[in-house]
LUMDREN-858085 format. One record per residue (C-alpha): x, y, z; residue number from 0. Coordinates in nm, 4 decimals. Each point is the difference from the previous one (the first is absolute). Layout:
<rs>
{{X Y Z} NUM},
...
</rs>
This chain:
<rs>
{{-6.6708 3.6051 -3.2098} 0},
{{0.1640 -0.0493 0.3530} 1},
{{-0.0667 0.2867 0.2525} 2},
{{0.3365 0.1790 0.0697} 3},
{{0.0958 0.2467 0.2636} 4},
{{0.3016 0.1440 0.1792} 5},
{{0.2765 -0.2612 0.0851} 6},
{{-0.1538 -0.2519 -0.2423} 7},
{{0.2350 -0.1840 -0.1868} 8},
{{-0.1120 -0.1790 -0.2918} 9},
{{0.0291 -0.0609 -0.4041} 10},
{{-0.3278 0.2202 -0.0215} 11},
{{0.1902 0.2945 0.1578} 12},
{{0.2206 -0.0189 -0.3221} 13},
{{-0.2859 0.0498 -0.2259} 14},
{{-0.1470 0.2868 0.2024} 15},
{{0.3346 0.1659 0.0000} 16},
{{0.0208 -0.0129 -0.3757} 17},
{{-0.3224 0.1342 -0.0437} 18},
{{0.0462 0.2987 0.2373} 19},
{{0.3287 0.0436 -0.1618} 20},
{{-0.1837 0.0164 -0.3761} 21},
{{-0.2524 0.2313 0.1473} 22},
{{0.2999 0.2341 0.0858} 23},
{{0.1098 -0.0843 0.3597} 24},
{{0.3629 -0.0127 0.0568} 25},
{{0.0294 -0.2885 0.2170} 26},
{{0.2455 -0.2731 0.0055} 27},
{{-0.1627 -0.3357 -0.1365} 28},
{{0.0383 -0.2956 0.2292} 29},
{{-0.2347 -0.2749 0.1531} 30},
{{0.0008 0.2204 0.3547} 31},
{{-0.2694 0.2251 0.0937} 32},
{{0.1923 0.2894 0.1261} 33},
{{-0.0713 0.3109 0.1686} 34},
{{0.0731 0.1606 -0.3479} 35},
{{-0.2237 -0.2127 -0.1586} 36},
{{-0.2742 0.0620 0.2719} 37},
{{0.0225 0.3569 -0.0564} 38},
{{-0.0452 -0.0436 -0.3672} 39},
{{-0.3031 -0.2048 0.0460} 40},
{{-0.1623 0.2520 0.2374} 41},
{{0.0857 0.2856 -0.2832} 42},
{{-0.1375 -0.2269 -0.2497} 43},
{{-0.3312 -0.0508 0.1957} 44},
{{-0.0307 0.3714 0.0970} 45},
{{-0.0039 0.1019 -0.3715} 46},
{{-0.2373 -0.2503 -0.1064} 47},
{{-0.2611 0.0501 0.2490} 48},
{{0.0751 -0.3254 0.2291} 49},
{{0.0214 -0.0493 0.3685} 50},
{{0.3425 0.1064 0.0827} 51},
{{0.1000 -0.3032 0.2026} 52},
{{0.3354 -0.1094 -0.1815} 53},
{{-0.1709 -0.3446 -0.0274} 54},
{{-0.0202 -0.1608 -0.3475} 55},
{{-0.3276 -0.1867 -0.0046} 56},
{{-0.2496 -0.0618 -0.2636} 57},
{{-0.0957 0.3572 -0.0655} 58},
{{0.3121 0.1372 -0.0302} 59},
{{0.1313 -0.2968 -0.1741} 60},
{{-0.2800 0.0557 -0.2549} 61},
{{0.0907 0.3968 -0.0660} 62},
{{0.3636 -0.1182 -0.0439} 63},
{{-0.0690 -0.2792 -0.2633} 64},
{{-0.2379 0.2685 -0.1882} 65},
{{0.2841 0.2089 -0.0260} 66},
{{0.2514 -0.2711 -0.0648} 67},
{{0.1161 0.0307 -0.3727} 68},
{{0.1438 -0.3406 -0.0590} 69},
{{-0.0302 -0.1638 -0.2958} 70},
{{-0.3476 -0.2155 -0.0337} 71},
{{0.1950 -0.2899 -0.1841} 72},
{{0.2930 -0.0428 0.2725} 73},
{{-0.1383 -0.3170 0.1259} 74},
{{0.0891 -0.1537 -0.3277} 75},
{{0.3702 0.0261 0.1106} 76},
{{-0.0678 -0.2040 0.3333} 77},
{{0.0993 -0.3853 0.0866} 78},
{{-0.2704 -0.2506 0.0134} 79},
{{-0.0283 -0.2813 0.2503} 80},
{{0.0445 -0.2209 -0.3030} 81},
{{0.3494 0.1825 -0.0905} 82},
{{0.1295 -0.0717 0.3480} 83},
{{-0.1409 -0.3622 -0.0185} 84},
{{0.1727 -0.0650 -0.3350} 85},
{{0.3439 0.1641 0.1089} 86},
{{-0.0221 -0.2233 0.3030} 87},
{{-0.0515 -0.3084 -0.2085} 88},
{{0.2453 0.0788 -0.2624} 89},
{{0.2811 0.0700 0.2674} 90},
{{-0.0777 -0.2644 0.2296} 91},
{{-0.0864 0.2413 0.2899} 92},
{{-0.2736 0.0181 0.2509} 93},
{{-0.2518 0.2485 -0.0903} 94},
{{0.0355 0.1549 0.3412} 95},
{{0.3806 0.0562 0.0054} 96},
{{-0.0793 0.1919 -0.3569} 97},
{{-0.2868 0.1902 0.1722} 98},
{{0.2033 0.1001 0.2729} 99},
{{0.2957 0.1539 -0.1973} 100},
{{-0.2430 0.1800 -0.2148} 101},
{{-0.1426 0.1709 0.3171} 102},
{{0.3096 0.0851 0.1618} 103},
{{0.1658 0.1367 -0.2984} 104},
{{-0.2596 0.2504 -0.1175} 105},
{{-0.3055 -0.0379 0.1873} 106},
{{-0.1296 -0.2203 -0.2424} 107},
{{-0.0381 0.3113 -0.2283} 108},
{{0.2416 0.0070 -0.3096} 109},
{{-0.1597 0.3375 -0.1434} 110},
{{-0.0840 0.3484 0.1273} 111},
{{-0.3120 0.1785 -0.0351} 112},
{{0.1617 0.1975 -0.2778} 113},
{{0.0258 -0.3183 -0.1924} 114},
{{0.3656 -0.0388 0.0393} 115},
{{0.2271 -0.2784 0.1451} 116},
{{0.0770 0.0390 0.3513} 117},
{{0.3766 0.1213 0.0458} 118},
{{0.2317 0.0784 0.2853} 119},
{{0.3083 0.1919 -0.1133} 120},
{{0.3152 -0.0807 0.2003} 121},
{{0.2361 0.3011 -0.0184} 122},
{{0.3129 -0.2216 0.1054} 123},
{{-0.0687 -0.2508 -0.3093} 124},
{{0.0031 0.3001 -0.1954} 125},
{{0.3237 0.1061 0.1043} 126},
{{0.1459 -0.3735 -0.0683} 127},
{{-0.1994 0.0243 -0.3367} 128},
{{0.2032 0.3183 -0.0966} 129},
{{0.3281 -0.1399 0.1040} 130},
{{-0.0485 -0.3071 -0.2237} 131},
{{-0.0542 0.2106 -0.2808} 132},
{{0.3031 0.2060 0.0522} 133},
{{-0.1608 0.2926 0.1643} 134},
{{0.1033 0.1520 0.3114} 135},
{{-0.2682 0.0349 0.2283} 136},
{{0.1667 0.2602 0.2160} 137},
{{0.0101 0.2322 -0.2510} 138},
{{-0.3769 0.0386 0.0172} 139},
{{-0.0434 -0.0672 0.3727} 140},
{{-0.0740 0.3250 0.1595} 141},
{{-0.3153 0.1622 0.2006} 142},
{{-0.2446 -0.0065 -0.3009} 143},
{{0.0493 -0.3659 -0.0780} 144},
{{0.0561 -0.1820 0.3237} 145},
{{-0.3482 -0.1270 0.0399} 146},
{{0.0605 -0.1991 -0.3431} 147},
{{0.3538 -0.0733 -0.0026} 148},
{{0.2120 -0.1286 0.2880} 149},
{{0.3006 -0.2424 0.1114} 150},
{{-0.1700 -0.1923 0.2520} 151},
{{-0.3780 -0.1452 0.0454} 152},
{{-0.2393 0.1438 0.2006} 153},
{{-0.3790 0.0358 0.0192} 154},
{{-0.0272 0.3791 0.0748} 155},
{{-0.0463 0.1195 -0.3211} 156},
{{-0.2839 -0.2649 -0.1004} 157},
{{-0.3067 0.2040 -0.0806} 158},
{{-0.2390 -0.3068 -0.1086} 159},
{{-0.2515 -0.0414 -0.2837} 160},
{{-0.0201 0.2394 -0.2482} 161},
{{0.2409 0.2084 0.1357} 162},
{{0.2859 -0.2248 -0.0845} 163},
{{-0.0508 0.0561 -0.3532} 164},
{{0.1145 0.3721 0.0829} 165},
{{0.3038 -0.1181 0.1664} 166},
{{0.0740 -0.2164 -0.3393} 167},
{{-0.0750 0.2819 -0.2021} 168},
{{0.2256 0.2221 0.1885} 169},
{{0.2858 -0.2496 -0.0345} 170},
{{-0.0339 -0.0195 -0.3581} 171},
{{-0.0050 0.3730 -0.0259} 172},
{{0.3422 0.0622 0.1708} 173},
{{0.1581 -0.0721 -0.3241} 174},
{{-0.1192 -0.0413 -0.3932} 175},
{{0.2081 -0.2744 -0.0734} 176},
{{-0.1839 -0.3410 -0.0716} 177},
{{0.2263 -0.1644 0.2457} 178},
{{-0.1479 0.2127 0.2999} 179},
{{-0.3488 -0.1201 -0.1262} 180},
{{0.1113 -0.3668 -0.0131} 181},
{{0.1498 0.0144 0.3371} 182},
{{-0.2932 0.1554 0.1574} 183},
{{-0.2255 -0.2504 -0.1421} 184},
{{0.2117 -0.2817 0.1130} 185},
{{-0.0123 0.1449 0.3610} 186},
{{-0.3454 -0.0213 0.0687} 187},
{{-0.1797 -0.3380 0.0757} 188},
{{-0.3039 -0.0821 -0.2254} 189},
{{-0.3619 -0.1254 0.0485} 190},
{{-0.1468 -0.2696 0.2171} 191},
{{0.2890 -0.1615 0.0968} 192},
{{0.2584 0.3254 0.0175} 193},
{{0.2486 -0.1510 -0.2075} 194},
{{0.3078 0.2396 -0.0788} 195},
{{0.0379 0.1572 -0.3492} 196},
{{0.3646 -0.1009 0.0104} 197},
{{-0.1033 -0.3852 -0.0359} 198},
{{-0.1608 0.0391 -0.3355} 199},
{{0.2776 -0.1429 -0.2071} 200},
{{0.0685 -0.3063 0.2069} 201},
{{-0.3715 -0.0493 -0.0036} 202},
{{0.0092 -0.0224 -0.3988} 203},
{{-0.1468 0.3427 -0.0579} 204},
{{0.2123 0.1689 -0.2676} 205},
{{0.0485 0.3193 0.2270} 206},
{{-0.1545 0.1884 0.2801} 207},
{{-0.2257 0.1732 -0.2257} 208},
{{-0.1491 -0.3253 -0.1411} 209},
{{-0.0448 -0.1185 0.3849} 210},
{{-0.1858 0.3379 0.0998} 211},
{{-0.2223 -0.0234 -0.3054} 212},
{{-0.0896 -0.3740 0.1169} 213},
{{-0.0740 0.1625 0.3272} 214},
{{-0.2200 0.2192 -0.1376} 215},
{{-0.2109 -0.2645 -0.1708} 216},
{{-0.1966 -0.1679 0.3096} 217},
{{0.0814 -0.2235 0.2853} 218},
{{0.0275 -0.3136 -0.2085} 219},
{{0.3138 0.1659 -0.1085} 220},
{{0.1011 0.0632 0.3475} 221},
{{-0.0620 -0.3753 0.0825} 222},
{{0.2040 -0.1194 -0.2962} 223},
{{0.2926 0.2081 0.0892} 224},
{{-0.0463 -0.1183 0.3573} 225},
{{0.0493 -0.3685 -0.1090} 226},
{{0.3038 0.1209 -0.2331} 227},
{{0.1628 0.1332 0.3320} 228},
{{-0.0702 -0.3051 0.2420} 229},
{{0.1786 -0.2365 -0.2762} 230},
{{0.2797 0.2201 -0.0730} 231},
{{0.0609 0.0615 0.3610} 232},
{{-0.0364 -0.3442 0.1523} 233},
{{-0.2914 0.1389 0.2167} 234},
{{-0.2508 -0.2760 -0.0913} 235},
{{0.1602 -0.2807 0.2601} 236},
{{-0.0190 0.2612 0.2762} 237},
{{-0.3778 0.0600 -0.0935} 238},
{{-0.0868 -0.3399 -0.0519} 239},
{{0.1516 -0.0839 0.3509} 240},
{{-0.1753 0.2826 0.1604} 241},
{{0.3806 0.1482 0.1002} 242},
{{-0.1135 0.3376 0.0276} 243},
{{0.3312 0.1073 0.1520} 244},
{{0.1688 -0.1367 -0.3115} 245},
{{-0.2536 0.1169 -0.2464} 246},
{{0.0120 0.3737 0.1646} 247},
{{0.3899 -0.0026 -0.0506} 248},
{{0.0069 -0.0694 -0.3195} 249},
{{-0.3093 0.1750 -0.1389} 250},
{{0.0321 0.3387 0.2315} 251},
{{0.3739 -0.0254 0.0726} 252},
{{0.2009 -0.0117 0.3191} 253},
{{-0.1735 0.2637 0.1981} 254},
{{-0.3534 -0.1916 -0.0255} 255},
{{0.0366 -0.0516 0.3879} 256},
{{-0.0486 0.3957 0.0648} 257},
{{-0.3275 -0.0106 -0.2106} 258},
{{-0.0881 -0.3382 0.1873} 259},
{{-0.0777 -0.1352 -0.3616} 260},
{{0.0425 -0.3465 0.1039} 261},
{{-0.2598 0.0240 0.3106} 262},
{{-0.2760 0.1925 -0.2344} 263},
{{0.0468 -0.2871 -0.2643} 264},
{{-0.0631 -0.2577 0.2742} 265},
{{-0.2893 0.1517 0.1207} 266},
{{-0.1563 0.0827 -0.3189} 267},
{{0.0609 -0.3469 -0.0846} 268},
{{-0.1568 -0.1211 0.2894} 269},
{{-0.3283 0.1949 -0.0668} 270},
{{-0.0465 -0.1236 -0.3589} 271},
{{0.0705 -0.3602 0.1248} 272},
{{-0.2578 -0.0154 0.2160} 273},
{{-0.2617 0.0961 -0.3036} 274},
</rs>
């Protein structure tokens, strides 16, 4: 594993944060090695008779992975190179372009260390999904729910990794109605390609529960959903032409510039094109 320390920003930091969270450290899960992560690492090192330097090298990784309780068969869920090659051929896409989207959408990782598909819960989508079902979100909007239910997009409430499931559960628990569960599941993006649950029926799934059950299978199911999304939303032409701004607008919405999705995709594509 890669050596990590304070200020490092890399996908491996996500795995580090997930393991630390599983071990009882209440930290925000992200790809940034913050001061909060540094303090957790030093505490872990101190409690496990390691040198307390905040550097996650071979020895610290070894002890962390020894204590990690991820399912041993998790690799059965992962995409293989041949899966991406076949997908690129099926949709007449350049393999480097497919790999670029896979990397940027979920750091090339569709499952968390608890063996659940990666998700990101969107409280503003939940607001709109409740309204679609004839439920007034204002009736549930208060200080206890505002981290999972709010009228406009914000990244403030993101927790990352396995903690996004805590947010999903919190949203479902706001009301015992089946409509709330359906609305909440529809308000999260799922898997390797982070497809929103509310797209389920449009992509050919019977409902959002069917969609989620497929996302729980493996990254191959994520790839199939990705293909359906590309077809239904006219994304293929942009991906074939490497029009990253056009693709990002369709795939990530009008706010893609704020997150520089087009620039990130272009950079990832350039990297994979050289291989």
